[in-house]
N, C-alpha and C positions, 0 to 999 in steps of 0.2 A: 319393496317398501315394508317396513314393519307395521304391525297392528297400530302401535302408538302414533306413527307418522300418518297413516291413513286416517285415524281418528282426528288428529290435529287438523288435517286439511279440511275435513268435513265441518269442524267446529270453528273454522276461520281463526286458527291459532297456529303457532309455529313451535317446532321442537328445536331446542338449543342444546347442542352437545358441547360440554365444557372440556377443558384440557385433560381432566382425569377420567374422561369417558362417560361421566354422568350425564343423563339427559333430563331436561326440564321443559315443561310446556308453558308458553306465554301467549297472551293475545297478540295477533298479528299487528305489527306497527309498534310493538314495545321496543325500547332502545337498550343498548348495552348498559346505560346507567340504571334503567329500570331493573335489569338483571342483577346488577351490583347491589342495588338497594334491597332486593329480595333476599340477598345472601346476608348482608350486614351493612349497617350505616357506616361503620368504620372503613370497610372496603370501598364503599361508594365515595367517601371523602378523598380517597387516595387514587381513584381511577382517573387517568389522564386521557386515555383513548382506548380503542379496542381493535382486535384483529378478527375480522369476519372472513372465514374461509381463506386465511393467509393474506388478506388485504387489510392494511391499517386504515381505520376510519374514525370519525368523530364518535365520542361516547353518546351523542344525541342522534345517531343515525337510526332510522326506523328499520326494524328487522321484519321483513315481509315474507321470507322463505326460510325453510329449515336450513340450519347452518351450524358450522363449528364456530365457537366463540371463545376468545381469550381476552380477558380484561387486563389492560396494560397499566402498570404503575411505574413509579420512578425506578423500581428494581429491574425493569425490562429495558432492553436496548432500544426497542421501538418506542417505548414510553419516553425515554430520555430524548430521542430524536424529535418526537412530537413536542415535548416541553421546550426544547431549544428552538424549534421552528416558531412556536408561538412567542417565545421571548424575542426573536428577531422582529416580529411585528410590533411588539411593545417598544423595542428600540426605535423603530421607524416612527411610531406615534410620538415618542418623546422628541425625536429630531424635528418633526414637523412643528411641534409646539414651541421648541426653542429657536428654530431657524426657519421662519416662514418663507415659503417659496423654494425650499430645498427640493431637489429632484432625486427620486429614488430608483435604484437599479434592481438588483436581486438580493434576497436575504435568506440563504439556506442554512440549515443546521450542518455542522461538520462533526468530525470525530469527537471533539470536545468543545461544546459551545456552538457558536454561530457567528455569522458576519452579515453586514449589510453594505452594499456598494452605494455610495452617495455622491451626488454632484452638488457641492455647496455653492457653486456660482462664485459671487464676490465675497461670500462670508468666509471666515477663517475657523478652522477646527484644529486644535492642537492638544497635546497631552494635558495641558492645563484645564481643558474643558471636560476631561473624563469624569471628574467628580460631579460636576453640574449635570451631566447626562445621566449618571447613575442615580442621582437624587430625583430627577424628573421621572425616571423609570419606576423607582420605588413608589413615588407619589401616585402614578397612574396604576400601578399594580394593585394598590390598596383599594381602588374603586371596585374591584371584583367584577370588572366588565366581562360579559359573556362574549365568546367568539361565535359569531353567527355566520353560517354559510348561506350564500345567495347565488342561485343560478341566474345567469344574465346573458342576454343576446350579445353577439359580437358588436352590433351597431351601437347598443347602449353602452357597452364597455368602452368602445372607441370614443363615443361622445363624452363619457365621464372623464377620461384622461385627457381629451382635447381641451375640455373646459378647465381642467386642472393645470394644463400646460406641462404634461409629464412625458417627454419624448421617449424615455427608456421603456416605460410600460407600453406605449404605442408600438414600439419596435418589437416587443415580445408578442403583442397581439397579432402581428402579421403572420406568425407561424401557427396560430391557433384556429381550429375549425369552429364555426358557429355551432352551438349546441353542446360544446365541451368546456365552456368558460364559466368559472365561478369566482365570485368575490368573497372575501371574509372581512367582516366588520367587528371592531371592538372599540368601545369608547367613541372617540371622534376620528377614528382612523379606518380607512377602507383600502384594501390591497387586492391586487390580482393574484389569486392563489388557488391551487387545487387541494390544499389541505393535506392531512387533517390537522386539527388543533385541539388544545386542551379545553376543558369546559369554560374556564374563566381566568382572568389575570391574577386572581388572588393566590393561585398556586405558586406564583413566582415570588420568591422571598429574598434570597441573597443574590446580589448583582455586582458584577465587576466588569468594567470596560478594560480590555487588556492592552490593545495596541492598534495602530493604524498602518496601512500600507497603500501603495499605489496599485491600481488594478485597471487595466484597459477594459472598456466595455466589450463584453462577449469574448474577452481574452485576446483581442486583436489589436496589435500596437498601432494600427491605422486609425483606430477609434479614439475617442477622448479618454483620458486617464481620470478615473474616479478615485475617491477616498474610500478604502475598504476598512470598516471599523469592526474589529474582532472583540467579542465579549462572551461572557459565560454567566449562567445563572444556576442556582441550586435551591432546593426546598429548605435547606438548613445551613446556618452559618458555619457550623463545624465542617460540613462537606466542602464548602467554598474554601475555608482555611486549609484543609488538607490538599485540595487541588492546587492552590497557590504555592504551597510548599513543594508539591511535585513539579510545578512549573519552574521554580527556582533551581531544583535539581536538574531539570531538563535543560535549562540554560547552560549549566556547567557542562552538560553532556552533548550539547549541540554539535553535530559533526562539522558544521562550518567553522565554528570556533576552534574545535580540537584539530581539524584538518590544517588550519593555519598555524596553531601553536606547535603541533608536532611535525610540521613541514611535510604533509602528506600529498597535497595537490594544490594547484592554483589555477586561476582563470586569467586570461590576458585579452585586452581589447583587440590587439592586432591579430590574435588567433580567432576570436569570435566568442560570443556568449554561448554558454551551454557546452563548450568544448574543453573539458578539463585537461590540464597538463599535469602528469604525474611526476612529482619530485622523487629523488632517490628513495626516500622512505616509503612513498607510495608504491614505487616500483618493487621494493622488497616485499611489501604486503601482497602485491599481485602475484609475484613469483611463488610465494608461500601458499597462497590460495590455489593457484594452478597446480602446483606439485601435489597438494592434498587431493584436489578433484581428480587429477589424472590417475593417481594411485587407486582411488576408490573406483573409478571407471574401468581401469584395467582389470581390477578384481571382478567387476561386473560384466566383463566380456565386451566392452566397448572398443571400437577402433577409431583412431583419430584421423580426421581429414582436414583439408584447408580449402577455402574458396576465396575468389577475388572480391574486391570491395565494390565493384560496379558490375552491371549486367545490362543486356539489351531490354528495351521496353517489352519486346515480344514475350520474354520469359515471365514477367510479372503480369502480363495480360493472360497468359496461359494459366498461371497459378490462381488467378482471380484476385490477387492482392491489390493490384493497381486500382480497380474501381472502388474498393473498400478503404484503402489506406492512402490514396493519393494526397489527401490534405496533410498527412503527416510525413510525406516523403519529400526530399529535396527536389527542386525542379530538375527536369531532364537536361542532359548535355547532348548536343547534337554533334556526332562524329561521323564523317563520311555519309551524311544524309540519314543517319540512324540515331534514334534517341537512346541514350544510356541513362540509367538511374544509379545513384549511390545505393548500396545494399541497405535495405531497411529491415530485412529478416533473412535468416540463413536457410529457411526451409526449401525454397525452390532449388538452390544450389545442391543441397543434399539429395534431393530427388533425382537431379541429373547425375550425381555420382552413383546412386543406386542403379540407375538405368544404363550406366556405362558398360556393364558386363552382364552376361546372362545369369539368371538365378534359378536355382532349383529349390524345392521345398526343403531339401536337406541343408541348404545354406542358411535358412531362416531359423531363429530371428537374426537380423542384421542390425547392429547398433552403431550408428555413426555419430561421433562427438567432435565438437569444435569450439574453441574459444574464439568465436568470430566477431569481428568489429562491425557494428551496424550503425546507421545514421538515420535519425528521425527528426523531423523539423517540428519540435515542440514550440508552441507560441511563447513569445518573450515573457508574457505575464505569468506563464506556468512554470518557467524554469526555477529550480530550487536546489541550490547546492549540488550535491551528488545525486539527489533523489530524482530530479527531473533534468536530464541533460539531452544533448543532441548527438553525442558520440557515446556508444555503449559497447562494452566488451562482454558478450553474453556466454554464460555457461550452458551452451546449447547442445542438444543431441536429438536424433530422430531414430526411432526403433521401427523396423519394418518386420511385421510378424503375420502369421496366419491367424484366422479367427480362433482356432483351437488353442493357440499360444497366447492370445490376448490377456486372459485372466491372470496368468502367471507373470507376464511381462508388466502389466499395469500394477500388479501387487508389488513386484520388485521395485518399480519406480517409487511407489509410495513408501516402501520400506527404506529406500535410499534417503528420502526426505527425513524420515524419523531418525536415521543414523546421523544425518547432518545436524539435526536439532540437538541430539545428545552431545555431539562434538563441540557445539558452540554454546551449550548451556541454555538453549531455548526451551523453557519449561511450559510455556503457554502458546498454543497455536489453534487455529481453526481452518479447516479446508472448506472453501466455498465452491460447491458443486454447481457450476453455472450451466443452465439449460437454455434451449431455444424457446421462442414464442411462435407457435404454429401460425399465428396471424401475420407474421413477418417473413414467412418463407418466400424466397424469390426476391426479397428486398434487402433484408439484413442477413439472411441465412440461405445457404444452399437449399434449393427446392427438392429435397429428397426425404419426405416425411417418414417413410418406413424406416430408413436408416437412422434418423434422429431418435425415434422411439427405441429402436433396437440397441443402439450404442449407449444411450442414456441408461437403459436398464442394465447393460453390462458394467458400466462404471459404478452404478449404485450397488450392484452385487458385490464388487470388490471392496468398496468402502465399508459396507455392512459386515463382510466377512472379516476384515481387518480390525473392526471395532474402533476406527479412528474418529476423532472429533470433527464432524462436518455438518454443514447446513446446505440446503438446496436453495438456489437463487434463480428466479425466472428471468429470461430475456437478457442474459449476459454471456452467452456462449460465444466461442469464436465462430466466424462465418462458416467454417468447414466442419464443425463438430463440437461436442460438449467439452468443457474444460474444468480444471480445478485450479483456483487461485489460492495461494497459501498466505493467510494472514498470521503473522507472528507478533509476539509482544516482547519488548525489550525488558531489561531487568527492572525498570521503573514503571512498566505497564504500558508504554507507548506502543501503539499498533502500527505495523508496517505491512504493506502489500509487497511480498518478497519474491515468491517464485510461482511458476505455473506449470501445469501438466495437462496436455490437451490431446484429445482423440480426433483423428482426421480420417473421414471416410470418403473425401471428395478428391483429394490431390492425386491419388493413385490413378483415378480415371482420367483426370485432366492431363497428367504426364504419361499416360499409357504405361504405368508401372505394373509389372507382373512377374510372377515366378511360375515355373512348371510344377504342377502338383503331382500327387501320386498316380493320377489317371493320365499323366502326360498331357494335361490340358493347361491352358493359361489361366491364372487366378490372380486377382488383385490382392495385394497385402493391405492390412490395416496399419495405419501410421500413428505412432505416439510421439508427440512433441513434448520435450521436458527440459526444464531449466531450473534445477533445484537450488543452485546458488545464485539465481537471478543474474544480475550483471555485476562486474567489478565495482562499478560506480555506486549502485544502490546498496550492494551488500557491504562494501567497506563503510559507506555512510551509516548503515545500521550497526555494524560492529563497533565503530567508534563511539556511538551513543550507548550501545548495550554494555560495553565494557568501561565506559567513561574514560576511554583512552588508555586504560591499563590492560593492554592486550596480553594474551597468554604468550609464553616464551616462544612457541613455534611460529607465531604470527607477528610478533613484535618486530618492527623494522630494524631497531637496534636492540639486540638482546643483552649486550654487556657494554658498559663503559668503564674504562680504566682511569683511575684518579691518582696520579702521583702526588705525594704530599708536598713535594717541592721539585724544582727543575733538576735537582741533583739525581732524581730517580726516574726522570723522563725516559732515559735510554732503556731502563729495565721495563718500563711501561710499554714501550714500543715492542720489546721482545715478547711480552705477554700477548699483545694484540696480534702479532705475527703468528704466534703459536696457535691462538684460538682460531684465526682465519684458516689455518691449515686444516682445522677440523670442521670447516664450513660453519663456524659460529660467527654471527654478525656482531663484530666488536669494533669499538673506536676508542680514542683516548682524548682526554681533556688536557691540552698542553698549555692552558692559560696559567699565568703566574698569579693565581689566586690561592687563598687559604683553602685547606681541605674542607672546612665547614661550608664555605661558599660553593665549592664544586659539588658537594653532596646535595645541597639544597637545590641547585640547578638541575642536577641529575634526577631528583625527585620530580621536579616540574616537568621534565621531558618524559617522565613515566617509563624510563628504562628499567627493565625487570631486575637487572643485577648491576651492582657497583663493586668494583674491585679496587680497594685502596692498597697502594704499594708504597713502601718506604724502605728504610735500611733493613729491618727485620725480614720483610718479605723478599727483598732482593737477595739477601744472603742465603735464605732457605729455598729459593726458587719456588716461592709460594705466593698466595694472595690472601688478603683479608676480605671476606665476602660479606656484603650487605645487600639485602633485598629491598626492592621498592616498598615503601611503607615503614621502613625502620628496623626490620628484623635483622639482627646481627648473627651471622653463621660462623663467625670466627675465622681462624687461619686454616687454609686448605692448600694442599699441594696442587700445582697447576693442572696436572693430568686428572687428579681427583675432581677438580672443579669442571674441567672440560667434559668428563664422563657424565657429570650431573646434568649439564646443559644438553648434551647429546640425548640423554635418556628422556629429559623433560620435553624436548622439541620433536620427539618422534611423531610422525604423522599418523 
């Protein structure tokens, strides 16, 4: 302990370390708001919450021990989340005022804004009620009501919600332990909540109710369907206006809308929810992505393998996946008295492939790659276009290496991610380094504390060495080791959880995987799980939104469309298509008896990168008039000259 810290303890005060490293002494029991006021009144007016030793808390929380302190404002991500969480409580208060007897579910913040799940009973809530709800929220916000935290016994909490007749809060209370329950009150509203919250409702200025959707209670279709109300709030109207403008752009880029318009994929009730059918255009995109990934992986020393779609229960018990993932796996099929499961992950199959032949240290690292199809039973209420599906084709690979090789291999995997970001024009990303919680060893995580500490340190060393943008997150690791989840941002700033990179120190033991080391002794390999291009489903959904459907030539399902100006030149148009296809160029022809202007407009809507107009002049010169999507006219080109252009542009 430093002299200052010792002195503070003796004087019943605390030492606060600010983000810039500066230390200040305050009386024990001072709050983050007191600290803010001591710095400036302007700062205090903008403080929404605080982070004490990496835990977000109310700005009114007493500080009774020496700690690190960060004051959170609207400019901080955790500040925004606290702001939107408090706004959800304001929404609930307004609902209770407008619809007496309404039953409330949960109301968390989300990436942008918040929602609340509501049981309206016999009352009706439609889009026409949005403005009325916004008006009531603004009225309540102006009361500047403080958010007050109150610790409460489980018995009293149950009694409160029984008297209120609120079945959903009572259901939530079943899972909570006595002594861990808190209420938050503001104005005339009380909610079951662990917080934190902003100081008062007056911070909430600009309000917009965005939409509604159906949501089964606890995400289970066996439960009652509630009304999920989505909304967002901002401190300034200009920020709300900018967000609404972004939402309008996002609607145009919605992968569900573009997927239908561009004929990429479809769902069918006879096939089942969450099980996409890839149309020819989607199939072309998948082939292009696989060709690119396989090329990059070949250059990286990966070998391709294949594994079946089902396996015996015993393998998933051995891997440890079944106890942890059973709820998201399809029910077993009994065959000859043995349970088989649809494959939910490729890992155990790859471990069996590694174990199939003897390995020496000279053979390592071994990198096994597969575009394996997996099946996961996502709840119906959680299915969302291509982003949450039940059938997924994963860009998967597993690297088996020695401890001495780990740093280079893990660094190469991260470098591969950065290469992909450059290829797809992803300029903003963050790597979420997910660690274990020591208190949950043996429950959520493999009970091997020394290896957790060792591997997390190894991962951190590589990330620091590479200088990549990363944050550390507690209690989100895989059950067998630390992992990195990649958050990427599309061209309009929408955040996507895309890829993962995991370290595994448990599976080698479970599957008795080993290699013979330099001392002629058996040694366990370290395993790296990686999926840089996520799944076809999620990645194509991201790409459609990122590019707004205007895909680069190498990835576009239809690279060229030939537009004869009349039926007279259709035969030459067919010759052009045949010539281009011989050069592996994805080309088609518009044979409709429409005017050239109409055909060009429709080709623009289909977002085909190149349009080739052919008429008398082009047929005589064995050439094409080239027009790019967006209207750029490249003029007359010889057919081979144009083909060379596309071939060069479509190189992987």
